[in-house]
N, C-alpha and C positions, 0 to 999 in steps of 0.2 A: 315192327318187331324190336324188342329191346333185350339186351343181355343184362339183367339186373345185377348179377355178381360183378360184372365189369363196372357198372355204374355206381353201385352203392358201397362195395367193399374195397374198391381200388381207386377211389377218388375221381371226381369229375364225371359228368354223366353223358354228354352228348356224343362226342366222336367215338369213344370206346364202346359205349353201350348201344349206339344206334348205327354205327358205320360198318358193321361186319358184313362179309359176303352173305348174300341172300336175305338181308334184313330189310330191304326196301323193295318189296315186290311191286312192280309197276307194269301196267299194260294189260293185255297184249297190244294196245294201241293208245295213242294220244289224240286229243281233239284240239281243234284250233279255236281261237277265241270267238269266232263267228258262230260256232256250234253250241256255245253255252249262253243261255238266255241272260242270266245274272249270276256271276261268280260269287256275289255277296249274299246269295239267297238260295243255297242248294241243300237239300236234305241229305244227311249222312247217316248211314246205318251200319253197324257191325255186330255180327253174331258169332258165337263160338259153339259148335255142336248144336246149332238151332236156338240157343238162348241169347237174347239181345243183351249186349253190354253197353253199346253206344247208340244213341238215337238223338241226333242233334241237327244243327243247321249251320252252314258257313256264315250266317249273319252274326253268330256269336264269337267269331274269331276276333282276337284282340287287335291285330294289325291287319287291315284290309290288303288284298293282293296288290293293288296299285301302289300303296305305300311301301310294301315289302320290296317290290321290284325297284322302285325309286331309291330306297335306302341302300339296298345291296349293290346297285349299279354305281354307287359312289366308291365302292371298295373293290369291285371285280367286274370283269367283262361278262355280260350275259348275252347269250346267243339264242336264236329261235330253237325251241324244243328243249332248252335247259329246264331242269326240274328243281324246284325249290321246296324242300320239305319244311313244313311249318310247325306242326304240333298235332295234338290229338284232342278230341272232345273228352269230357269226363266219362269215366266208366272203365278205365284201364284196370287190369287184373291186380296190380300192386295196390290200388286204392280200395279193393274189396275187403270185407271183413268176414273171414280171414282172407289174406291175399291169395289170389289165384294165379297160377302160372301155366302157360301153355305146355302141353305134354304131347309126345309123339302120338299121332293118330287123331289129334284134334283137327276139326274142320272149321276154317274161318271163312266167313262170307262178309265181304265189304261192298257196299253200294253207295254211290254218290249220284244224286239226281242229274240226269243229262250226260253223265260220264260212263255209266255202266256198272256192272257187277263183277267182282273178282272173287274167285274161290281158291283157297290155299289149304294144303294139307301139311300139318306139322310133321316133320321127319327128324329123327335123331341124327345129329352131325357127329361123325366119328373121325 
């Protein structure tokens, strides 16, 4: 999830636009490394209201997981079960013509091969 107003109109994008409460839905469980055949080759699929917007594979990631862990561990302590958010495949709503933004009631389905499927319902935050 991204709050584009925070990102685009108020300078800087990552922490303000992606770090809000409820913006990183994860779970309901995690898998261990022995449960994932090859983290560098996992199909990734995201649909909103049944329409596919992202259909990719982890092999296209710019920095492979081993490199990311090695790099970050130079600057911070990493513990088992820590989560490192990396990025997203092409197909985000902002990149559509015209741009599309999530609305209350939208249903998001995300699946990653070997990790499972997550379903989210967009609700208005007041």
